[in-house]
C-alpha positions as CSV (number, residue, x, y, z in Angstrom):
1,E,315.4,199.4,94.5
2,D,312.8,199.1,97.4
3,L,312.9,196.3,99.9
4,S,310.1,194.2,98.5
5,S,311.6,194.2,95.1
6,L,315.0,193.2,96.6
7,I,313.5,190.4,98.5
8,R,311.6,189.2,95.4
9,R,314.8,189.3,93.4
10,L,316.8,187.4,96.0
11,E,314.1,184.7,96.4
12,S,314.4,183.9,92.7
13,K,318.1,183.2,92.9
14,S,319.8,179.8,93.6
15,D,322.0,179.4,96.7
16,S,325.1,179.5,94.4
17,E,323.8,182.7,92.8
18,I,323.3,184.3,96.3
19,M,326.9,183.4,97.2
20,D,328.2,184.8,94.1
21,M,326.3,188.1,94.6
22,L,327.6,188.1,98.2
23,A,331.2,187.7,97.1
24,T,330.9,190.6,94.6
25,S,329.3,192.8,97.4
26,A,331.9,191.7,100.0
27,H,334.8,192.6,97.7
28,S,333.4,196.0,96.9
29,D,334.3,199.3,98.6
30,G,331.0,199.7,100.5
31,W,328.7,197.6,102.4
32,D,325.1,198.8,101.6
33,Y,321.7,197.6,102.5
34,E,321.8,195.1,99.6
35,G,325.0,193.6,100.9
36,Q,323.5,193.2,104.4
37,K,320.4,191.7,102.9
38,L,322.5,189.2,100.8
39,G,324.4,188.2,104.0
40,S,321.2,187.5,106.0
41,T,319.6,185.7,103.0
42,A,322.7,183.5,102.6
43,A,322.8,182.7,106.3
44,M,319.2,181.6,106.3
45,R,319.8,179.4,103.1
46,I,322.8,177.9,104.9
47,C,320.8,177.0,107.9
48,A,317.9,175.5,105.9
49,A,320.3,173.5,103.8
50,A,322.2,172.1,106.9
51,A,318.9,171.0,108.5
52,R,318.2,168.8,105.3
53,T,321.4,167.0,105.6
54,A,321.7,163.4,107.0
55,E,324.8,164.5,108.9
56,M,322.8,167.2,110.8
57,R,319.8,165.0,111.3
58,D,322.0,162.3,112.8
59,L,323.8,164.8,115.0
60,A,320.5,166.2,116.3
61,R,319.1,162.7,116.9
62,S,322.2,161.7,118.9
63,N,322.7,164.9,120.9
64,G,319.1,166.0,121.3
65,G,319.7,169.0,118.9
66,V,322.4,170.9,117.2
67,T,324.6,173.8,118.1
68,Q,325.4,176.9,116.1
69,R,328.9,175.6,115.9
70,D,327.7,172.3,114.3
71,I,326.0,174.3,111.7
72,L,329.0,176.7,111.1
73,D,331.4,173.6,111.0
74,W,329.2,171.9,108.3
75,M,329.1,175.3,106.4
76,S,332.9,175.7,106.5
77,D,333.8,172.1,105.4
78,P,336.2,172.4,102.5
79,D,333.9,169.9,100.6
80,N,331.0,172.2,101.0
81,A,331.6,174.3,97.8
82,V,328.5,176.3,97.8
83,Y,328.6,177.7,101.3
84,N,332.1,177.4,102.7
85,R,333.2,180.9,101.6
86,Y,330.3,182.5,103.5
87,E,332.2,183.2,106.8
88,P,335.3,184.7,105.2
89,L,333.2,186.9,103.0
90,M,331.1,188.3,105.8
91,L,334.2,188.8,108.1
92,R,335.5,191.1,105.3
93,K,332.7,193.6,106.1
94,I,331.5,193.0,109.6
95,E,333.1,192.2,113.1
96,R,333.0,188.5,114.3
97,K,330.6,189.4,117.2
98,S,328.1,190.9,114.7
99,Y,328.6,188.0,112.4
100,M,327.8,185.5,115.2
101,M,324.7,187.5,116.3
102,G,323.4,187.6,112.7
103,F,323.9,183.9,112.3
104,T,322.0,183.2,115.5
105,K,319.1,185.2,114.0
106,A,319.3,183.3,110.8
107,I,319.0,180.0,112.8
108,Q,315.8,181.4,114.5
109,R,314.4,182.7,111.2
110,S,315.0,179.4,109.5
111,G,312.7,177.7,111.9
112,Y,315.2,176.0,114.4
113,V,313.6,175.9,117.8
114,K,315.7,176.6,120.9
115,R,315.7,173.9,123.5
116,E,315.0,175.8,126.7
117,G,317.1,174.8,129.7
118,V,319.3,172.3,127.7
119,T,322.8,173.0,126.5
120,A,326.0,171.4,125.3
121,G,328.3,172.8,127.7
122,R,327.8,176.6,127.2
123,A,326.2,176.2,123.7
124,T,322.5,176.3,123.1
125,L,321.0,173.3,121.5
126,W,318.5,173.8,118.6
127,Y,315.8,171.4,117.3
128,L,315.9,171.2,113.5
129,P,313.2,173.1,111.7
130,E,311.2,170.2,110.6
131,L,310.7,169.0,114.1
132,P,309.4,171.4,116.8
133,P,309.3,170.2,120.4
134,G,306.8,167.4,121.0
135,G,307.5,165.7,117.6
136,D,308.9,162.1,117.2
137,G,312.2,162.8,118.9
138,P,315.0,165.4,118.6
139,G,316.1,165.9,115.1
140,S,314.0,163.4,113.3
141,G,311.6,163.9,110.4
142,G,311.8,166.1,107.3
143,T,313.4,165.6,104.0
144,E,316.8,164.1,104.0
145,V,319.6,165.4,101.7
146,E,322.8,163.6,101.3
């Protein structure tokens, strides 16, 4: 299967289906290009879903942005049945450093905008995708998901 047909196939799947496909791939013997693409697609879906939640929007509003850890904590919440298995599945196949670097790329590719010169301790702050710098205020705007 070529790249464009793989991308089209993944785009037609729900987040739950992507996670199920990732689970199958993560429990297989190998880790091929399709598994890697599933992992990056799932990460982007997670980042997009997080940005739509009231929790992330409130956090961004009060802190002037969100950190990667904020997104990972939201994703890993035991009540988050769709996404909370992402990290353990990925760590079956790749090292933590590669996992974190890949997740940072997913944040960027999902439309979050890095706040230059502003951090939360050592962590980078990110504007949510629906609000680039110069909008109505950090983290406001967009569609809210409970």
